[in-house]
C-alpha positions in Angstrom: -10.9 0.1 6.6 -13.2 -2.7 7.7 -15.4 -5.4 6.2 -18.7 -6.0 7.8 -20.2 -9.5 7.7 -23.8 -8.4 6.9 -25.4 -11.7 7.8 -24.1 -11.3 11.4 -25.4 -7.8 11.9 -28.3 -7.3 14.2 -31.8 -7.3 12.6 -34.5 -5.0 14.0 -38.2 -5.5 13.4 -41.2 -3.2 13.1 -44.6 -4.6 12.0 -44.0 -5.9 8.4 -40.5 -4.5 8.2 -37.0 -6.0 8.9 -34.1 -3.5 9.2 -30.3 -3.8 9.3 -27.9 -0.9 9.5 -25.1 -2.2 7.2 -22.8 0.8 8.0 -23.2 3.8 10.2 -22.2 5.5 13.4 -21.1 2.2 15.1 -18.5 1.9 12.3 -17.2 5.4 12.9 -19.1 7.0 10.1 -20.1 10.6 10.7 -21.9 11.6 7.4 -23.7 8.6 6.0 -25.6 5.5 7.0 -26.5 2.5 4.8 -29.6 0.5 5.6 -31.1 -2.7 4.2 -34.8 -3.3 4.7 -37.2 -6.1 3.8 -40.9 -5.0 3.6 -43.6 -7.6 3.7 -46.4 -7.6 1.1 -49.0 -5.0 2.1 -46.6 -3.4 4.6 -44.9 0.0 4.6 -42.4 2.1 6.5 -43.9 4.6 8.9 -44.6 8.0 7.4 -41.5 10.0 8.3 -38.9 12.6 7.5 -35.3 13.4 8.2 -33.0 16.4 7.7 -30.8 14.6 5.1 -31.1 13.3 1.6 -31.9 9.7 1.1 -31.4 7.4 -1.9 -33.4 4.1 -1.9 -32.5 1.4 -4.4 -35.2 -1.3 -5.1 -33.2 -4.5 -5.1 -36.3 -6.8 -5.6 -40.0 -6.2 -5.8 -42.2 -3.2 -6.5 -42.5 -0.1 -4.4 -44.6 3.0 -4.1 -43.1 6.1 -2.4 -45.5 8.7 -1.2 -43.2 11.8 -1.0 -44.2 15.4 -0.5 -47.8 14.7 -1.5 -46.9 12.9 -4.7 -46.9 9.1 -5.6 -43.9 7.6 -7.2 -43.4 4.0 -8.3 -40.2 2.0 -8.7 -39.3 -1.7 -9.4 -36.2 -3.8 -9.3 -33.1 -1.9 -10.3 -34.7 1.6 -10.0 -33.9 4.3 -7.4 -35.9 6.8 -5.4 -34.0 10.1 -4.7 -35.6 11.8 -1.7 -34.7 15.4 -0.8 -33.9 16.5 2.8 -36.8 17.3 5.0 -39.6 15.9 2.8 -42.2 13.7 4.5 -42.3 10.2 2.8 -43.3 6.6 3.1 -42.1 3.5 1.2 -44.9 0.9 0.6 -44.6 -2.6 -0.8 -46.7 -2.5 -4.0 -46.3 -6.1 -4.9 -47.4 -9.6 -3.8 -44.1 -10.7 -2.4 -41.4 -9.2 -0.2 -39.8 -5.9 -1.2 -36.0 -5.6 -0.7 -34.5 -2.1 -0.6 -31.2 -0.6 0.3 -31.0 3.0 1.5 -28.2 5.5 1.9 -28.8 8.5 4.1 -26.6 11.5 4.3 -26.4 11.6 8.1 -25.1 9.4 10.9 -26.9 8.9 13.2 -30.1 9.6 11.3 -32.7 11.4 13.4 -36.1 10.2 12.1 -39.2 12.3 12.8 -42.9 12.0 12.2 -44.6 14.3 9.7 -45.3 16.6 12.6 -41.5 16.9 13.4 -41.6 14.8 16.5 -38.7 12.4 17.2 -39.6 8.9 16.1 -37.8 6.4 18.3 -36.8 3.3 16.2 -35.3 0.0 17.5 -32.0 0.7 15.7 -31.5 4.2 17.2 -28.0 4.4 18.7 -27.2 0.9 17.5 -23.7 -0.2 18.5 -23.8 -3.8 17.5 
């Protein structure tokens, strides 16, 4: 058992996106990762896929998820449930920052482009 001090965990940045892995492989987890992300107004995650299920909870703000060719909307206290292997993207649909928490059924999570090419991310293999 351990308690992580989330404020002290490393933050990684992509354009318009701040990412923290709250729990994952560095904590000895083999089957899940938990991520916290902040997405700026007008920004989005890259279009991507992974071979595991993902659950995304909207903590604050409004989101659009483009998933498998469909558009889904969620706001604070609503949850996206994304099947394994489906190409998706989370976009901030509001005028202020979007705060989300994601749980993925894999550790480490291998993220791929829509064309199934490995997408190297700043937090891949994160140990700290």
